[in-house]
C-alpha positions as MATLAB code, in Angstrom:
seq = 'MTTATATLRRNQNITRNKLEFQTGRISAGLMLLGLVILLSLLYLNQVTKTSLFNYKISNLENSHSQLQTQKQQLQIEAARAQSLAETKARATTAGLVKTDTVSFVQTR';
ca = [
     167.763  -75.660 -210.842;
     166.742  -79.441 -210.936;
     163.212  -81.025 -211.019;
     163.254  -82.225 -207.629;
     163.461  -79.052 -206.265;
     161.326  -77.017 -208.201;
     158.794  -79.654 -206.489;
     159.761  -79.096 -203.815;
     159.240  -75.896 -203.827;
     156.000  -75.990 -205.429;
     154.338  -77.420 -202.442;
     155.403  -74.148 -200.231;
     153.673  -71.601 -199.130;
     154.919  -67.913 -200.611;
     153.394  -65.682 -197.542;
     153.721  -66.670 -193.537;
     151.121  -66.507 -191.430;
     152.290  -64.003 -188.636;
     152.074  -65.447 -185.123;
     149.775  -63.668 -182.957;
     150.185  -63.409 -179.197;
     147.223  -62.906 -177.038;
     146.870  -62.797 -172.837;
     143.931  -62.476 -171.438;
     143.397  -59.936 -168.678;
     144.423  -62.341 -165.937;
     147.833  -63.422 -167.687;
     148.838  -60.000 -168.689;
     147.800  -59.335 -164.256;
     150.161  -62.102 -163.428;
     152.897  -60.816 -166.210;
     152.785  -57.369 -164.752;
     152.357  -58.909 -160.523;
     155.616  -61.286 -161.443;
     157.258  -58.107 -162.671;
     156.508  -56.080 -160.156;
     157.775  -58.670 -157.400;
     160.813  -59.135 -159.409;
     161.534  -55.381 -159.577;
     160.966  -55.544 -155.864;
     163.587  -58.303 -155.194;
     165.936  -56.420 -157.249;
     165.753  -53.235 -155.475;
     166.083  -55.543 -151.665;
     169.418  -56.729 -153.055;
     170.776  -53.096 -154.015;
     169.723  -51.655 -150.395;
     171.090  -54.696 -148.632;
     174.750  -54.220 -150.129;
     174.450  -50.130 -150.178;
     173.494  -50.452 -146.022;
     176.582  -53.286 -145.895;
     179.013  -50.977 -147.746;
     177.698  -47.952 -144.850;
     178.529  -50.007 -142.286;
     181.718  -51.112 -143.135;
     182.528  -47.980 -144.447;
     181.790  -46.394 -141.177;
     183.860  -49.296 -138.871;
     186.790  -48.303 -141.282;
     186.051  -44.266 -140.223;
     185.796  -45.524 -136.540;
     189.254  -47.143 -137.037;
     190.693  -44.370 -138.997;
     189.845  -41.542 -136.317;
     191.326  -43.575 -133.309;
     194.521  -44.254 -135.332;
     195.333  -40.791 -136.103;
     194.580  -40.164 -132.463;
     196.618  -42.830 -131.811;
     199.002  -40.879 -133.618;
     199.276  -37.415 -132.342;
     199.370  -38.975 -129.082;
     202.924  -40.526 -130.604;
     203.818  -37.954 -132.216;
     203.075  -35.766 -128.707;
     205.588  -38.611 -126.947;
     208.839  -38.466 -128.950;
     208.834  -34.828 -129.283;
     208.398  -34.661 -125.441;
     211.479  -37.572 -125.461;
     213.625  -35.439 -127.790;
     213.375  -32.755 -125.966;
     216.704  -31.214 -124.241;
     215.202  -31.130 -120.815;
     214.282  -34.432 -120.982;
     217.588  -35.378 -121.661;
     218.758  -33.823 -119.634;
     216.942  -35.368 -116.834;
     217.845  -38.581 -118.158;
     221.389  -38.433 -118.087;
     221.316  -37.555 -114.278;
     219.151  -40.085 -113.668;
     221.521  -41.977 -115.214;
     224.935  -40.922 -113.272;
     226.005  -39.340 -116.137;
     228.457  -36.893 -115.429;
     229.866  -33.325 -117.065;
     233.171  -34.076 -118.802;
     236.130  -31.206 -119.265;
     238.390  -33.341 -121.580;
     237.739  -34.945 -124.301;
     239.989  -37.580 -126.229;
     239.082  -38.583 -129.755;
     240.893  -41.746 -131.619;
     241.988  -41.745 -135.140;
     242.006  -44.877 -137.355;
     243.619  -45.372 -140.369;
];
C-alpha cells in the first residue's frame, strides 16, 4: 500500500452508523391509510375485470345456445328434405314420370 492510500484510509471511520427510520403516529397512520386505499383500488380493478369477463361469457353462452337451436332445426329440415316421401312428392310436382325402359350410354 502506498503512503497516499494509507493517508486517505487513516481518516476513514472503521464503524458505520446505522440508519434509523423513525415515524410518528400520524405518518404511520397515513401510510396505513395509503396502503388500504391502494389495496382497495386493486380489488375494485379485479372485480371489474371479472364482471366484464362474466358478461362476455354470458353473451357467448347465449349465442351458443341460439346456434345449437338453429343447428337442430337445420338438421330436422335436412332430414325432412332427404326423406323418400318428400322426394316422391317433389318428383310429382316437378312433372317427372316413371319409365319402364332404361337405356345406358357406353363411353370409352
